[in-house]
C-alpha positions, -999 to 999 in steps of 0.1 A, spaced: -505 705 651 -487 712 618 -456 724 638 -457 690 656 -455 672 623 -425 692 612 -408 687 645 -414 649 644 -402 645 608 -370 665 615 -361 645 646 -366 609 633 -336 589 622 -352 558 607 -383 551 587 -398 532 616 -392 563 639 -410 584 613 -440 560 612 -442 557 650 -440 594 655 -466 602 629 -490 576 643 -486 592 677 -498 625 663 -529 608 649 -536 595 684 -539 630 698 -573 644 693 -585 666 677 -567 662 644 -575 684 614 -592 661 588 -569 673 560 -539 667 582 -552 633 592 -556 623 555 -522 635 547 -505 618 576 -522 585 567 -509 588 531 -474 596 543 -475 566 568 -486 543 540 -458 555 517 -432 551 545 -444 516 552 -441 507 515 -405 522 514 -397 502 546 -409 470 530 -389 477 498 -358 484 518 -361 452 537 -366 432 505 -334 447 491 -313 434 520 
C-alpha cells in the first residue's frame, strides 16, 4: 500500500491528479489506519494549495 502511494505521487503532474490518485487509494480496502489518516491530511493540504493557487490567478 505504501509503495502505491509513492508511485502515485511520483506520476502525478497536477495537484488535481495527486488528489484524485490519493483518493483512489483510499477507496481500495483494506487501508492501514495510519496511512488513511496521513492520506486524508495530505489530500486536505493539497486541496488548500489548489484553492490558493486558483485565487492567485
